[in-house]
C-alpha positions in Angstrom: 106.2 114.8 88.1 106.4 116.0 91.7 108.9 118.7 92.5 110.0 118.7 96.2 112.4 121.4 97.4 115.5 120.1 99.2 114.5 121.9 102.4 111.1 120.1 102.5 112.8 116.8 101.5 115.0 117.2 104.6 112.0 118.2 106.8 110.1 115.1 105.6 113.0 112.8 106.5 113.4 114.5 109.9 109.8 113.9 110.7 110.1 110.2 109.6 113.2 109.7 111.7 111.8 111.5 114.8 110.2 108.2 116.0 111.5 105.6 113.6 109.5 102.7 115.0 106.2 104.4 114.1 104.9 105.5 110.7 104.8 109.2 110.3 102.2 111.0 108.3 101.9 114.5 106.8 100.4 116.6 104.1 102.0 118.6 101.3 100.7 121.9 100.1 101.5 123.6 96.8 100.3 124.0 93.2 99.3 121.5 90.5 99.6 122.1 86.8 97.8 119.7 84.4 95.7 116.7 85.3 95.9 112.9 85.7 99.2 111.1 85.4 100.6 114.0 83.4 100.2 116.5 86.2 103.1 118.5 87.6 102.9 118.9 91.4 105.0 121.8 92.9 105.4 121.4 96.7 105.6 124.6 98.7 105.0 123.6 102.3 104.8 120.5 104.5 102.4 119.8 107.4 103.5 117.0 109.8 100.4 115.4 111.3 99.8 113.1 114.3 99.5 109.4 113.5 96.5 108.0 115.5 96.4 104.5 113.9 95.8 101.7 116.3 99.0 100.0 115.0 101.3 102.9 114.2 104.2 100.6 113.7 102.4 99.1 110.6 99.9 101.8 109.4 99.0 105.4 109.6 95.9 107.5 110.1 96.2 111.2 110.2 94.4 112.9 113.1 91.3 114.3 111.4 91.3 117.7 113.1 95.0 118.2 112.4 94.4 117.3 108.7 91.5 119.7 108.5 93.6 122.5 110.0 96.4 121.8 107.5 93.9 121.9 104.6 92.4 125.2 105.9 96.0 126.7 106.2 96.7 125.6 102.6 93.5 127.3 101.4 94.4 130.5 103.3 97.8 130.5 101.7 96.3 130.0 98.2 97.7 126.4 98.1 96.2 123.1 97.2 96.8 119.6 98.7 99.4 118.2 96.3 100.5 115.2 98.2 100.5 113.0 101.3 103.5 111.3 102.9 104.1 108.6 105.3 107.0 106.3 106.4 107.5 102.6 106.3 109.8 101.9 109.3 110.9 98.5 108.0 110.4 99.1 104.3 109.6 98.7 101.6 109.5 101.9 99.6 106.4 100.7 97.6 102.8 101.0 98.8 101.4 98.3 101.1 98.0 96.6 100.6 96.7 98.9 103.3 98.1 102.0 101.5 96.3 100.9 98.3 93.0 100.1 100.0 92.8 103.3 102.1 94.0 105.9 99.5 91.3 108.5 99.1 92.9 111.6 97.7 93.7 112.3 94.0 97.3 113.3 94.8 100.7 111.6 94.9 101.5 109.6 98.0 105.1 109.7 99.1 106.6 106.8 101.0 109.8 107.2 103.0 111.5 103.8 103.5 113.5 104.1 106.6 115.4 100.8 106.0 116.8 101.8 102.6 116.7 105.6 103.0 114.7 105.9 99.7 111.7 108.1 99.0 109.1 107.1 96.4 105.9 108.8 95.0 102.9 106.9 93.7 99.4 107.5 92.4 97.1 105.4 94.6 95.1 103.2 94.5 96.6 102.2 91.1 100.2 102.2 92.4 101.7 104.0 89.4 105.1 105.6 90.1 105.2 109.4 90.0 108.6 110.8 89.0 110.0 112.7 92.0 112.5 115.5 91.6 114.3 117.1 94.6 115.0 120.7 93.7 117.4 123.2 95.2 114.7 125.9 95.2 113.4 127.0 98.6 109.7 127.5 99.0 108.3 131.0 98.5 
C-alpha cells in the first residue's frame, strides 16, 4: 500500500500537466514499513526532476545530478526513497515495455495517465499493482 497525501497528489498532477506533451519524472521521499509486496509506503515529500530522455514524448530519464540531489535531501531529512513517478501523455496508466525494462529501484513506480486522468502504482519490473491511497493528511 502506498499512502500519498492529497497535497502531494495535487503537486504530482501539476507537474505532469506543466508540459503535457512530455513525460514528467520525479522522486518521492518518505518512510517504508515492512518489505516486499506487503510493504507500506508513506510519502512525505515530492521532488520533480528534469526529464533528459532523447524522446521525452515517449520516455523519461531523470537528470542524474538532480536525482542525486533529491536523494541527498531525503537522507538529510531522515527520509528514504519510497517511489518514483512519471507521466504517460497519451496513456495508458499501466507500465510500458520501456518502463519494465529500465526499472532499477525497489520502490513503487507511479504512472500518471494524462489521457484518462488516472494514477496507478506498480512494483517493477514485475508489473504488480500497488494499492494507492490518497490521504487528507498533509506531510509533516
